[in-house]
C-alpha positions in Angstrom: 172.6 86.7 155.6 174.2 86.5 159.1 177.7 86.4 157.7 177.2 90.0 156.6 176.0 91.3 159.9 178.3 93.7 161.8 178.4 92.4 165.3 179.5 95.7 166.8 176.3 97.2 165.5 174.0 94.9 167.6 172.9 95.5 171.1 172.0 92.1 172.8 169.5 92.1 175.6 167.4 90.2 178.1 164.9 91.3 180.7 163.6 89.9 184.0 160.0 90.6 185.0 157.9 89.9 188.1 154.2 90.5 189.0 153.5 94.1 190.2 151.8 92.5 193.2 153.3 89.3 194.5 150.3 87.5 196.0 147.0 87.1 194.1 145.1 87.7 197.3 146.6 91.2 197.6 145.6 92.3 194.1 143.2 95.2 194.0 139.7 94.0 193.2 139.2 95.8 189.9 142.6 94.6 188.7 141.7 91.1 189.8 138.5 91.1 187.7 140.4 92.4 184.7 143.1 89.7 185.1 140.4 87.0 185.3 138.8 88.4 182.2 142.2 88.2 180.3 143.1 84.7 181.5 139.8 83.0 181.7 140.7 80.5 178.9 143.7 79.3 181.1 141.5 78.2 184.0 140.5 74.6 183.8 139.1 72.1 186.4 142.5 71.6 188.0 143.7 75.2 187.7 142.4 78.4 189.5 142.8 82.0 188.8 145.4 82.1 191.5 147.4 79.5 189.7 147.0 81.5 186.5 148.3 84.6 188.3 151.3 82.8 189.7 152.1 81.4 186.3 151.3 84.4 184.1 151.1 87.8 185.9 154.8 88.5 185.6 154.9 87.9 181.8 151.8 90.1 181.1 152.8 93.7 180.7 149.5 94.9 182.2 150.1 93.1 185.5 153.9 92.7 185.6 156.9 95.0 185.8 160.5 94.9 184.6 163.1 94.7 187.4 166.2 94.2 185.2 167.4 94.8 181.7 170.8 93.4 180.9 172.6 94.3 177.7 175.7 93.1 176.0 177.8 94.2 173.0 180.8 93.1 171.1 184.0 95.1 170.8 186.9 94.4 168.4 190.1 95.2 170.2 193.8 94.9 169.3 194.0 91.6 171.1 190.8 90.2 169.7 187.1 90.1 170.4 185.7 91.3 173.7 182.2 91.0 175.2 181.0 93.8 177.5 177.9 93.8 179.7 175.8 96.4 181.4 172.7 96.1 183.5 169.9 98.4 184.5 168.1 97.1 187.6 166.0 98.9 190.2 163.0 98.4 192.4 161.5 101.5 190.6 160.7 100.4 187.1 160.4 103.9 185.7 164.0 104.6 186.8 165.5 101.7 185.0 163.4 102.2 181.9 164.6 105.8 181.7 168.2 104.7 182.2 167.8 102.1 179.4 166.2 104.7 177.1 169.1 107.0 177.7 171.5 104.3 176.4 169.4 103.9 173.3 169.0 107.6 172.8 172.7 108.1 173.1 173.8 105.3 170.8 170.7 104.0 168.9 170.9 104.4 165.1 174.5 105.6 165.5 176.5 102.9 167.3 173.7 100.3 167.3 171.4 99.7 164.4 169.6 96.6 165.7 168.6 94.8 168.9 168.8 91.0 169.5 167.2 88.7 172.0 165.8 85.2 172.4 162.0 85.2 171.8 162.5 89.0 172.0 160.1 89.9 169.2 157.3 88.1 171.0 158.3 89.1 174.6 161.2 91.4 175.5 160.7 94.1 172.8 156.9 94.6 173.2 157.1 94.3 177.0 159.6 97.1 177.2 157.6 99.2 174.8 154.3 98.7 176.7 155.9 99.4 180.1 157.5 102.6 178.7 154.2 103.8 177.4 152.5 103.1 180.7 155.1 105.3 182.4 154.7 108.0 179.8 158.2 107.5 178.5 158.7 108.3 174.8 159.9 105.2 172.9 163.5 105.4 171.6 163.8 105.2 167.9 165.2 101.6 167.9 162.0 100.5 169.6 159.5 102.8 167.8 158.5 100.3 165.1 154.8 101.1 164.9 153.7 101.3 161.2 156.9 99.8 159.9 156.8 96.9 157.5 158.5 93.7 158.6 161.4 94.2 156.2 162.0 97.7 157.6 162.8 96.3 161.1 166.3 95.1 161.5 166.1 93.4 164.9 167.2 89.8 165.4 165.6 87.0 167.4 167.7 83.9 167.9 164.5 81.8 168.4 163.1 83.1 165.1 166.4 82.4 163.4 166.3 78.8 164.6 162.7 78.3 163.3 163.6 78.8 159.6 160.0 79.5 158.9 158.6 76.8 161.2 156.2 78.3 163.7 155.1 75.2 165.5 157.4 75.1 168.5 159.2 77.2 171.1 162.9 76.4 171.6 164.5 77.6 174.8 167.8 79.4 175.0 169.1 76.6 177.3 168.2 73.9 174.8 170.0 75.7 171.9 173.1 76.3 174.1 173.1 72.6 174.7 172.8 71.5 171.1 175.4 74.0 170.0 177.7 72.9 172.8 177.9 76.4 174.3 179.3 76.1 177.9 176.9 77.8 180.4 177.5 78.2 184.1 175.3 76.4 186.6 172.7 78.8 187.8 171.4 78.7 191.4 168.0 80.1 190.2 165.8 79.7 187.1 163.2 82.0 185.6 160.6 80.4 187.8 162.4 81.5 190.9 162.8 85.2 190.0 159.6 86.5 191.6 160.3 84.6 194.8 164.0 85.8 195.0 162.8 89.4 194.4 159.9 89.5 196.8 160.9 87.1 199.5 164.7 87.4 199.5 165.0 91.0 198.2 168.0 89.9 196.2 168.0 92.0 193.1 171.7 91.6 192.6 171.3 87.9 192.3 168.7 88.4 189.6 170.9 90.8 187.8 173.7 88.2 187.7 171.2 85.6 186.4 170.0 88.0 183.6 173.6 88.8 182.5 174.3 85.0 182.2 171.4 84.8 179.7 172.9 87.7 177.7 176.3 86.0 177.6 174.6 82.8 176.4 172.6 84.8 173.8 175.7 86.4 172.3 177.5 83.1 172.2 174.5 81.4 170.5 174.4 84.2 167.9 178.1 83.7 167.2 177.5 80.0 166.7 174.7 80.7 164.3 176.9 83.1 162.5 179.6 80.4 162.2 182.1 82.2 164.3 184.1 81.2 167.4 182.8 81.9 170.9 184.2 84.8 172.9 186.7 83.5 175.4 185.5 83.7 179.0 188.5 85.8 179.9 187.3 88.4 177.4 183.9 88.9 179.0 183.8 92.2 180.9 181.0 92.8 183.4 
């Protein structure tokens, strides 16, 4: 199936999220009770609600927020294949979501007919939709999939592609890049560092760079899965 996919019709993306409130002790009391109700099953003898908050708040759309959405797309030029990147990043989540929506409204269903991410059907796509609705932003057509049947949704997920129907395990983007021998630059941060870098260092630019590296890795992985050569580093435009 992948050999028939038109690469230039896919918008590849990755998001970075953080808790809306950095420290559990500073969470408003009603929100704290609701968080505890949602995560009660995660709390064991050796794990507190504060531990659960540090681990999970940023990845729960009800208690987290998006600070960066990076996208990438493939262009065929006279000299070969080129990868282009663009990022929407802002302290104000509503602002970056509106900017991202404008991109989809301008090009969705015309230039782009599908989105692609890694574990995106489980995380990135629903997280973006939930945060848009919370801000009262109308969903762009590419993300408005409510009521659609599975075969009517054209989005791709590289983790799902790797499962081949096996639903028992999560496979990270980093691991797949390793097994497919996709060169990836050494990062000075990991996903676990994003909240600290955002709240303590205030370095949103550093997070944006980290997010864009994941989009580069995502596109290269998709090309490998499609049986095509990687985009040369010199042809990656940021």
